[in-house]
N, C-alpha and C positions, 0 to 999 in steps of 0.2 A: 472590583470584580477579584476575584483571588489570584494569590500569587501561580506562577506558571511552575509547574515541575516536574522535576525528569530525574530517572531514577537511575543509578549507576548500570552501565555498559556491562552486557555480558556476551562472554562465547556459545556459541550453541552450534547447532544442524537443522536446517529444515529440510523435510520429506515432503517428496512428491506426493501430491493432492489433486484428484480432479476438481475441475473449477468451469463455469458457465463463463466468457469472457466475451469482452470487447476490446480491442485492440485500434488506437489512432495514432496520429501526431497531432497534438493541439497544439493550440498558440496558450502561453500563460495565463493572459487575459478574461481564456475563455474556458479554463478548470474549472471553476464552480458550476457551471451553466453544462458543461458537457458532463460532467461526475454526477450529479442529480440527473440528467436525460436517461444516461447510461444505467445507473441503478436502477430507475424506473421500468427500462425496456428487461433487465435481466428479471426481475421480479418478476413481472408480470408473463414474462417467457416459462419462471420456473411454475408459477402457481396454474399457469395452462397444462404443462406436465404434470403436476403433482410432487415437483422437486421440493425438499426441504433443505433449510441450509445448516451445512456439517462444517462450522467454522466461523470464522469471522469473513464480513467484507474485506476483498482491499484493495490496495492501486500497486501495479508493480511498474515500477519506473526503468527504463532500459537504456539511458544517457543519462546519469548522475554523474556530473564533473563535480567531484568534494572539494577541489579547487576552485571552481565559481559554482555555490550553491544556486546563484539565482538563474544559473541556465543560460542556453542560448536564446529562450524565450518561446522555445517549441519543445514540448516534450512528447517524449516517445512510450507510453501509458499503456497499459490494461490493465483494465476495473476486471474486479472478477466476484464470484460468489462460489463458494466450497462447497460441494456437493455430494451426496452419497449415492445417487446413483447417477449414469452415463446417458445424455440427449444428446440427441443429435443435433447438426451446427444445425442452425438457419440464419440465411441469409448472413449478416455481421457477426452471428451469436457462434460463438467455436467451443466445443467441448474442448477444454486443456487441462493444464495443470502446471501447479506453481514447480519451480525452479528445487531440485535437490542440492545444497549446496550448504558447507561449512556459512556460519553468520555471526555476526555481531547485533546485538540489537539492544535498544533499551522503548522504556515508557516513558510517553511524555503524555502532560495532562495539561489541557488549555485550549484554547481556541485555535483552530489550523493555520492561521498565517504566523504562529509561531513554532511550526515545526522545523523550521531551519535552527534552531537552535538544540535539538536533538540530533540532527544532522550534522553541524558542527562538532559536538560529546564527540561522537561517534566516527568524523573523520579523524578527531586529535588521537580517541585510545588505538585508533587505525595507526597512528602515525609513530606515537611511541610503543607501539607496541612490535612496529616493525610486518604487519599484515599487508596483503595485496588487497587492495578491492575489483570486485569483479562490474565496477561501476553499473549494477543492476541492485534497487533496493526495493523494501515492501514496506506497505502502511498498511496495516493490519487496523481495522476500526472496530472497537467494542463496543460501543455505542454511536449514538446520532443526535445531532443537534435538533433531530424534532420531538427529543423524548429530554435530552438534560441541557442545560446550561451550558453555554461556550466553554464556560471555566471547568466546565465538569468532563468535558469530552477527554476520551483518555483514548490514544493510541501508539501503539508496537510500531516502531519502524526498524526495520530487519535492513543490514547491509550484507549482501553476498560477498564474502570473500576467496582467495584461494588457498 
């Protein structure tokens, strides 16, 4: 397996962007199955309505605790696909948007279970520079385990800050 790579932390801003999303509270042990199921549901809805992906699929976490990255065992999360056209809500699928905010982010290359290293890097940067987190993060998925080996997965981890 290739060496895990984390690129340097960078300050930036995230703009609002329309997205089709599914939000739920999910037990940590159920994350992989839940994410795969939701990605499939949203992709099918987009296909049915002729919507195209306009950016990278993401997961937003609304209860990030940077002092306890393992969390409390349950994640308040929203799985989303940025789209270029507004579509009607359908059941649990909602037309939403990413949150506009100042950010600190980095890229992580490797298997998803190692993403905690990126969060630790960002938490250290926040502390060293006296930034206040909003306890919301986004993970943007630049490729998929369907198409690349685990050690080639590229994820952008974004923390929203005050």
